[in-house]
C-alpha positions in Angstrom: -27.4 188.1 186.0 -25.7 189.4 182.9 -27.6 190.0 179.7 -27.1 187.7 176.7 -24.3 188.8 174.4 -25.0 190.8 171.3 -28.2 192.4 172.5 -30.3 189.6 171.1 -34.1 190.1 171.1 -36.1 187.3 172.6 -39.6 188.9 172.8 -41.7 190.9 170.3 -39.0 191.2 167.7 -41.3 191.0 164.7 -44.0 193.1 166.4 -41.7 195.9 167.4 -40.0 196.0 164.0 -43.4 196.3 162.4 -44.6 199.0 164.9 -41.4 201.1 164.1 -42.1 200.8 160.4 -45.5 202.6 160.8 -44.3 205.1 163.4 -45.9 203.4 166.4 -42.7 202.0 168.0 -42.8 204.0 171.2 -42.0 202.7 174.7 -44.1 204.6 177.2 -42.6 205.4 180.6 -45.5 206.8 182.6 -49.3 207.2 182.4 -52.1 209.0 184.1 -55.7 209.7 183.3 -55.9 210.1 179.5 -52.2 210.7 179.1 -49.2 208.5 178.3 -45.7 209.8 178.5 -42.5 208.8 176.7 -38.9 210.2 177.0 -37.5 211.7 173.8 -33.9 211.6 172.6 -33.2 214.8 174.6 -34.4 213.1 177.8 -37.5 215.2 177.9 -40.8 213.7 178.9 -43.4 214.0 176.1 -47.2 213.7 176.8 -49.4 211.8 174.5 -53.3 211.9 174.5 -54.5 208.3 174.7 -57.6 207.5 172.8 -56.9 203.7 172.8 -56.9 203.3 176.7 -56.0 199.6 176.6 -58.5 198.8 173.9 -61.3 200.3 176.0 -60.0 198.9 179.3 -59.6 202.2 181.1 -63.0 203.7 181.8 -61.4 205.6 184.7 -58.1 206.2 182.9 -54.6 205.3 183.8 -53.8 205.1 187.5 -56.9 206.7 188.9 -55.8 207.9 192.3 -58.8 206.2 194.1 -58.1 202.9 192.5 -54.3 203.2 193.1 -54.9 204.1 196.7 -57.3 201.2 197.1 -54.8 198.8 195.6 -52.0 199.9 197.9 -54.3 199.6 200.9 -55.4 196.1 199.8 -51.8 195.0 199.6 -50.9 196.7 202.9 -53.6 194.7 204.6 -52.0 191.5 203.3 -55.2 190.0 202.1 -54.9 186.4 200.8 -54.5 186.7 197.1 -54.1 183.1 195.8 -56.0 180.6 198.0 -57.7 178.1 195.6 -60.4 175.7 197.0 -61.3 178.0 199.9 -64.4 180.1 200.7 -63.9 183.4 198.9 -66.8 185.8 199.8 -65.5 188.5 197.4 -66.6 186.4 194.4 -70.1 186.4 195.6 -69.9 190.1 196.5 -68.9 191.0 192.9 -71.6 188.6 191.5 -74.3 190.2 193.7 -73.5 193.8 192.4 -73.5 192.5 188.8 -76.9 190.8 189.3 -78.4 194.0 190.8 -77.2 195.9 187.7 -78.5 193.3 185.3 -81.9 193.4 187.0 -82.0 197.1 186.7 -80.8 197.5 183.1 -81.9 194.4 181.3 -83.6 191.7 183.1 -86.2 193.4 185.2 -85.8 190.8 188.0 -86.1 187.8 185.7 -84.0 185.4 187.6 -80.4 185.6 188.9 -77.0 184.8 187.4 -74.2 182.5 188.6 -70.7 183.8 188.1 -67.5 182.0 187.0 -64.3 184.1 187.1 -61.5 184.2 184.6 -58.3 186.1 183.9 -59.1 187.7 180.6 -62.0 188.3 178.2 -61.0 185.6 175.8 -60.9 183.1 178.7 -64.4 184.2 179.8 -65.5 183.4 176.3 -63.9 180.1 176.4 -65.7 179.3 179.7 -69.0 180.1 178.0 -68.1 177.8 175.1 -67.4 175.0 177.6 -70.6 175.6 179.5 -72.7 175.8 176.4 -71.4 172.4 175.3 -72.1 170.9 178.7 -75.6 172.3 178.4 -75.9 170.9 174.8 -74.6 167.5 175.9 -77.3 167.4 178.7 -79.9 168.0 176.1 -78.5 165.3 173.9 -78.4 162.8 176.9 -82.0 163.5 177.6 -82.9 163.1 174.0 -81.1 159.8 173.6 -82.6 158.4 176.8 -86.0 159.1 175.3 -84.9 157.4 172.0 -83.7 154.4 174.0 -86.9 154.1 176.0 -88.9 154.2 172.7 -86.8 151.5 171.2 -87.4 149.3 174.2 -91.2 149.9 173.9 -91.0 148.9 170.2 -89.2 145.7 171.1 -91.8 144.8 173.7 -94.6 145.5 171.3 -93.2 143.6 168.4 -92.1 140.7 170.7 -95.6 140.4 172.1 -97.1 140.4 168.6 -98.9 143.8 169.2 -97.1 145.7 166.5 -95.5 145.3 163.0 -92.6 147.2 161.4 -93.6 149.5 158.7 -91.5 150.6 155.7 -90.0 154.0 156.1 -88.2 156.6 154.0 -85.0 156.6 156.2 -83.8 153.1 156.3 -84.3 150.3 153.7 -85.3 147.1 155.5 -84.7 143.6 154.2 -87.6 141.4 153.1 -86.4 138.3 154.9 -87.0 137.4 158.5 -89.7 138.1 160.9 -90.8 141.3 162.5 -88.3 141.0 165.3 -85.4 140.7 162.8 -86.7 143.7 160.8 -87.0 145.8 164.0 -83.5 145.0 165.2 -82.2 145.8 161.7 -84.0 149.1 161.8 -82.8 149.9 165.4 -79.2 149.0 164.6 -79.0 151.2 161.5 -80.8 154.1 163.3 -78.4 153.7 166.2 -75.4 153.8 163.9 -76.6 157.0 162.2 -77.5 158.6 165.5 -74.1 157.7 167.0 -72.4 159.5 164.1 -74.5 162.6 164.6 -73.9 162.6 168.4 -70.2 162.3 168.0 -70.1 165.6 166.0 -69.1 168.8 167.7 -71.4 171.8 167.8 -71.7 174.7 165.4 -71.8 178.1 167.0 -73.4 181.2 165.6 -71.8 184.6 165.6 -72.1 187.9 163.6 -70.1 188.9 160.6 -66.9 190.8 161.6 -67.2 189.5 165.2 -64.3 189.5 167.6 -64.5 187.3 170.7 -60.8 186.5 171.4 -57.8 184.7 170.1 -57.6 181.6 172.2 -58.3 178.1 170.8 -62.0 178.2 171.0 -62.6 181.9 171.1 -60.6 182.5 167.9 -63.2 180.3 166.0 -65.8 183.0 166.9 -63.6 185.8 165.5 -64.2 186.1 161.8 -60.9 187.7 160.8 -59.4 184.9 158.6 -55.8 185.8 159.3 -56.4 185.0 163.0 -59.0 182.2 162.6 -58.2 180.0 159.6 -54.9 178.5 160.6 -56.6 177.1 163.7 -60.0 175.9 162.5 -59.2 172.3 163.0 -58.6 172.8 166.7 -62.2 173.6 167.9 -65.9 173.8 166.9 -66.9 175.6 163.7 -68.8 178.9 163.6 -71.4 180.1 161.2 -71.1 183.9 160.8 -74.4 185.8 160.1 -75.3 189.3 159.0 -77.1 191.2 161.7 -79.0 193.2 159.1 -80.6 190.2 157.4 -83.0 188.4 159.8 -84.2 186.1 157.0 -80.6 184.9 156.5 -80.4 184.1 160.2 -83.5 181.9 159.9 -82.2 180.3 156.7 -78.8 179.5 158.3 -80.5 177.9 161.3 -82.7 175.8 159.0 -79.7 174.8 156.9 -77.9 173.6 160.0 -80.8 171.5 161.2 -80.1 167.8 161.8 -82.3 165.0 163.2 -82.0 161.9 165.2 -84.0 158.9 164.2 -86.5 157.6 166.7 -89.1 154.9 166.6 -92.7 155.1 167.8 -95.4 152.5 168.2 -98.7 154.0 166.9 -101.8 151.9 166.5 -99.9 148.7 166.2 -97.3 149.9 163.7 -93.6 150.8 164.4 -92.7 153.9 162.5 -89.5 156.0 162.2 -89.8 159.7 163.1 -87.2 162.5 163.1 -86.3 164.3 166.4 -84.7 167.7 166.3 -81.0 167.4 167.3 -79.2 170.3 169.1 -76.5 171.1 166.6 -76.1 174.7 167.5 -74.1 175.3 170.6 -74.7 179.0 171.2 -75.1 182.4 169.6 -72.3 184.9 170.5 -73.2 188.5 170.1 -71.4 191.9 170.8 -73.9 194.6 171.4 -71.3 197.0 169.8 -69.0 195.3 167.4 -65.6 196.8 168.2 -63.7 195.0 165.4 -66.4 196.1 163.0 -65.8 199.8 163.4 -67.7 200.2 166.6 -71.1 199.4 165.0 -74.0 198.9 167.6 -76.7 196.4 167.0 -80.1 197.7 166.1 -83.1 196.9 168.2 -84.5 194.9 165.3 -81.4 192.8 165.1 -81.4 192.2 168.9 -85.0 191.0 168.8 -84.3 188.6 165.9 -81.2 187.2 167.6 -83.2 186.5 170.7 -86.0 184.9 168.6 -83.4 182.6 166.9 -82.0 181.4 170.2 -85.4 180.8 171.7 -86.5 178.8 168.6 -83.3 176.7 168.6 -83.1 176.4 172.3 -79.4 177.5 172.5 -78.0 180.1 174.8 -77.6 183.7 173.7 -74.2 184.8 174.9 -73.8 188.6 175.1 -70.2 189.6 174.9 -69.8 192.8 176.9 -66.1 192.5 177.3 -65.4 195.6 175.1 -68.7 197.4 175.4 -69.7 196.8 179.1 -68.6 198.5 182.3 -70.2 201.9 181.5 -68.3 202.6 178.2 -71.5 203.2 176.2 -73.3 205.3 178.8 -74.9 202.3 180.5 -73.3 199.5 182.3 -74.4 197.0 179.7 -74.4 198.1 176.1 -77.1 195.6 175.4 -79.5 197.7 177.5 -79.5 200.3 174.7 -81.2 197.8 172.2 -83.0 195.5 174.7 -80.6 192.6 174.1 -81.4 190.0 176.8 -78.8 187.3 177.2 -78.6 183.9 178.8 -74.9 184.3 179.4 -72.8 187.5 179.7 -69.0 188.1 179.6 -67.2 191.1 181.2 -63.5 192.0 181.4 -61.3 195.0 180.5 -62.4 197.9 182.8 -63.4 195.5 185.7 -59.6 195.4 186.4 -59.4 199.1 187.1 -56.5 199.4 184.7 -54.1 197.6 187.1 -55.4 194.0 187.5 -56.4 191.2 185.1 -59.9 190.0 185.8 -63.0 188.8 183.9 -66.3 187.1 184.7 -68.8 185.0 182.9 -72.5 185.1 184.1 -75.0 182.3 183.6 -78.7 182.5 184.0 -79.7 180.1 186.8 -82.3 178.4 184.6 -79.4 177.3 182.3 -76.5 177.0 184.7 -75.2 173.5 185.4 -74.1 173.5 189.0 -71.4 170.8 188.4 -69.6 173.4 186.2 -68.3 175.1 189.3 -66.1 172.1 190.0 -65.5 171.0 186.4 -64.0 174.4 185.5 -61.2 175.9 187.6 -58.3 178.3 187.4 -55.3 178.9 189.7 -55.3 182.7 189.2 -59.0 183.5 188.5 -61.1 185.0 191.4 -57.9 186.1 193.2 -58.2 188.4 196.2 -56.4 191.3 194.7 -58.2 191.6 191.4 -61.5 191.0 193.2 -60.8 193.9 195.6 -60.1 196.1 192.6 -63.2 195.0 190.8 -65.5 195.9 193.8 -63.8 199.3 194.0 -64.5 199.9 190.2 -68.1 198.8 190.6 -68.5 201.1 193.5 -67.1 204.0 191.5 -69.3 203.3 188.6 -72.5 203.1 190.7 -71.6 206.1 192.9 -73.8 209.2 192.8 -76.7 207.3 191.1 -74.5 206.2 188.2 -72.8 209.5 187.5 -70.0 207.8 185.6 -72.5 206.5 183.1 -74.0 209.9 182.5 -70.5 211.4 182.0 -69.6 208.6 179.6 -72.7 209.4 177.6 -72.1 213.2 177.6 -68.4 213.0 176.8 -69.1 210.5 174.1 -71.9 212.7 172.6 -69.5 215.7 172.6 -66.7 213.7 170.9 -69.2 212.2 168.4 -70.5 215.7 167.5 -66.9 216.8 166.6 -66.2 213.6 164.6 -69.5 214.1 162.7 -68.5 217.7 162.0 -65.2 216.6 160.5 -67.0 213.9 158.4 -69.5 216.5 157.0 -66.6 219.0 156.2 -64.7 216.2 154.3 -67.4 214.0 152.7 -64.9 213.1 150.0 -62.6 211.6 152.6 -64.8 210.3 155.4 -67.5 207.8 155.1 -69.2 207.7 158.4 -69.0 208.0 162.2 -70.1 204.9 164.2 -70.5 204.1 167.8 -72.2 205.0 171.0 -70.9 206.6 174.2 -67.1 206.5 174.5 -66.8 203.7 171.9 -66.5 205.5 168.6 -64.9 205.2 165.2 -64.3 207.5 162.3 -64.5 205.6 158.9 -62.3 206.8 156.1 -63.2 206.2 152.5 -61.4 203.3 150.7 -58.1 204.4 149.2 -57.3 201.4 147.2 -57.9 203.4 144.1 -56.3 206.6 145.2 -54.4 208.8 142.8 -51.4 208.6 145.1 -49.5 205.5 144.7 -48.2 205.4 148.3 -51.9 205.7 149.5 -53.0 202.9 147.2 -50.2 200.6 148.4 -50.9 201.3 152.1 -54.7 200.8 151.6 -54.2 197.6 149.6 -51.9 196.1 152.2 -54.3 197.0 155.1 -51.7 199.4 156.6 -53.4 202.7 155.9 -55.0 203.0 159.3 -51.7 202.3 161.0 -49.9 204.8 159.0 -52.6 207.4 159.9 -52.1 206.5 163.6 -48.3 206.8 163.2 -48.8 210.4 161.7 -51.2 211.4 164.4 -48.8 210.2 167.1 -45.7 211.7 165.4 -47.1 215.2 164.6 -50.0 215.6 167.1 -48.9 213.5 170.1 -52.3 211.7 170.1 -52.5 207.9 170.3 -55.2 206.3 168.1 -55.3 202.9 166.4 -57.3 201.6 163.4 -60.3 199.3 164.0 -62.4 197.2 161.6 -61.7 194.5 159.0 -60.3 196.9 156.3 -58.4 199.1 158.7 -60.1 202.2 157.3 -61.6 203.2 160.7 -59.8 204.9 163.6 -61.0 204.1 167.2 -61.8 206.4 170.0 -62.3 204.9 173.4 -60.9 207.3 176.1 -61.7 207.4 179.7 -64.6 209.5 181.1 -62.1 212.2 181.9 -61.8 213.3 178.4 -61.7 217.2 178.3 -62.9 219.7 175.8 -59.3 220.6 175.2 -58.5 217.0 174.4 -61.5 216.9 172.0 -60.2 220.1 170.3 -56.8 218.6 169.8 -58.4 215.5 168.4 -60.4 217.5 165.9 -57.2 219.4 164.7 -55.4 216.2 164.2 -58.2 214.6 162.2 -58.6 217.7 160.0 -54.9 217.4 159.3 -55.3 213.7 158.3 -58.3 214.6 156.1 -56.4 217.4 154.4 -53.6 214.9 153.6 -56.0 212.4 152.1 -57.9 215.1 150.2 -54.6 216.3 148.7 -53.5 212.7 148.1 -50.2 213.5 149.9 -49.3 209.9 150.6 -45.7 210.7 151.4 -46.6 212.5 154.6 -47.9 209.2 156.1 -44.5 207.6 155.8 -42.4 207.8 159.1 
């Protein structure tokens, strides 16, 4: 087939133009371990140290030979890849390994987890949104059944002359008519108000600066207004809370509280009472907030979040898409701060760098078995990605979890260097955040810089991207900004990061800090 005339661009035109404007418009031709390659104008292959690694998706780097060999063998065996509505034992094999890890790291054997598979992290979050609503609706159904039974008891008591209808602060009753008419008036108005409340969608809780995806439901849980606000009418609303203010969490929950009206017969009198209504659907939490500059939760915040969920009765959904799979030095980052979830989401590295896969885990005490049929996906749980996932899990768990220890050690070594740079340039660097191989270096705000180019780049949110372009252009290292203000640079390489890689990274960062200290904004322009 011939190409369209004129070399028209049909994909990523705006994105690619923007990437080129900040010096990141590179097309990579090859990748291995922590290295990307591109071909320069002279036809020479140029290596680039990759600190982005698919936004943390490559715990074993690009094209790990063991994973690649396993993938080839899997295809050579001609295993069934897409066979929906058939028995697929590999799904249970993956879930069994994940359950064993959960029991070891977080749960201590406190029940098991059912698994629903997906194609991406955002889709796994959407699955959790759906299941949380199914669970909430079951609670609502149980509550309304109780209200209905109580209404019938009141009718029987009033009809038999055993009870009268008392005045109440919720519904004004007419003076005319007998007790039966007054009761029916009360029940009708209470039913109307209750129906309005039941028809409302849930409100979810998430932390400030959260990132849980960009699909229809998951984008509502992502605070960044540029991504979320145009689509708020499409799905449930979210209340964003500060992790460092437990009193604010409690206040927010109290503010959201709503009540159904119920009637009770007590000592011959029909009274109206309020019943707590499940407004809150779920609390979504990242143990390490990637989009917030790689900031981990504190143990105190983890305890408070768990307490809020227990008090409300909603599920705590621990989003380990970014932080899980060993990146922080443990399989689940939540194990560092004792965060115990009712649901978990995993993705990124479970695909081994070559497959798309994700999974949502649900504690059996909360799991609705009918959900296995209510939710389905043509491509999720496919034979190829499942085979890769099992290989990745095997590699992570091998040698008594050596990969976790390496991630912790390499992360600590890189963090030491970042901290040294920060201490040497206190006028330029604010802080170092993160844990394991999930780190960020936060630069000071440059919106009031003496250099006009720096001020403009900082004000437009482009400073971090221009820094990334400089580091790529002059040091052949790939980094990207992270965080709401774009003042932080992310580091999430594979466990095969070498001391030489770290030394190169330090040199590049010192160059950036020197530029910022000298207010040499022109050097950041491609």
